[in-house]
C-alpha positions as CSV (number, residue, x, y, z in Angstrom):
1,M,3.1,-17.0,16.2
2,K,1.4,-14.2,14.1
3,L,4.3,-12.7,13.1
4,K,6.0,-16.2,12.2
5,A,3.4,-17.0,10.1
6,S,2.9,-13.7,8.3
7,M,7.0,-13.9,7.4
8,C,6.2,-17.8,5.8
9,L,3.0,-16.6,4.1
10,A,5.4,-14.0,2.6
11,L,8.4,-16.0,1.9
12,L,6.1,-18.3,0.1
13,A,4.5,-15.7,-2.4
14,G,7.6,-14.4,-2.9
15,V,9.1,-18.1,-4.4
16,I,5.8,-18.0,-5.8
17,M,6.1,-14.7,-7.8
18,S,9.7,-15.5,-8.6
19,G,8.7,-18.4,-10.7
20,V,6.1,-16.5,-12.9
21,P,8.0,-14.7,-15.7
22,A,9.1,-18.5,-16.4
23,F,6.0,-19.1,-18.0
24,A,5.5,-15.7,-19.6
25,H,7.6,-17.3,-22.5
26,H,5.2,-18.4,-25.6
27,G,5.9,-21.2,-27.5
28,T,5.8,-21.8,-31.7
29,G,3.1,-24.4,-31.6
30,V,0.5,-21.2,-31.3
31,A,1.3,-19.6,-33.9
32,Y,2.8,-22.3,-36.3
33,D,1.6,-25.7,-38.0
34,T,5.4,-27.4,-36.4
35,E,4.3,-30.8,-37.9
36,K,4.2,-28.9,-41.7
37,T,7.4,-28.7,-43.8
38,V,7.2,-26.1,-46.2
39,T,10.3,-25.7,-48.7
40,L,10.4,-22.0,-50.5
41,K,13.1,-20.8,-52.7
42,G,13.5,-17.0,-52.8
43,T,15.3,-13.7,-52.7
44,V,16.6,-12.8,-48.8
45,T,15.0,-9.1,-48.4
46,E,16.0,-8.1,-44.6
47,W,17.7,-10.3,-41.6
48,I,16.1,-8.7,-38.7
49,W,18.9,-9.5,-35.6
50,A,16.9,-8.8,-32.2
51,N,16.0,-9.9,-28.9
52,P,14.1,-12.2,-28.4
53,H,14.1,-14.0,-31.6
54,C,16.0,-13.2,-35.0
55,G,13.7,-13.1,-38.2
56,I,14.4,-13.6,-41.9
57,L,12.3,-12.0,-44.5
58,F,12.0,-12.9,-48.2
59,D,10.4,-12.8,-51.5
60,V,9.1,-16.4,-52.9
61,V,7.7,-16.0,-56.9
62,D,4.7,-19.0,-57.2
63,D,3.5,-20.5,-59.7
64,S,1.3,-17.8,-61.2
65,G,4.9,-15.8,-61.7
66,T,3.3,-13.3,-58.1
67,V,5.8,-12.3,-55.8
68,V,4.6,-13.5,-52.6
69,H,6.5,-12.2,-49.3
70,W,7.0,-14.3,-46.8
71,G,8.9,-14.2,-43.1
72,A,9.9,-16.4,-40.4
73,E,11.0,-16.4,-37.2
74,L,14.6,-17.6,-35.9
75,G,16.1,-18.8,-32.7
76,N,17.6,-15.8,-30.4
77,P,20.6,-14.1,-31.4
78,H,23.0,-16.1,-29.3
79,A,21.6,-19.3,-29.9
80,L,22.2,-18.5,-33.4
81,S,25.9,-16.9,-33.1
């Protein structure tokens, strides 16, 4: 009986632990204001094609004529291809 209870407990722990990686992914709501839209016109300086997210870096000239460096996080390469 004691061995059976230990096996059930080990199985339960294994099932719980297998779901832990699913909670490790972060959402964009933490770092970005997803309700705000920004429109920019600039020059792309670098395209980053990498897992887990692609990225794009670009330069924008602001109203005072100063070049401002911007970056954006995109989806994963598989989704973008």
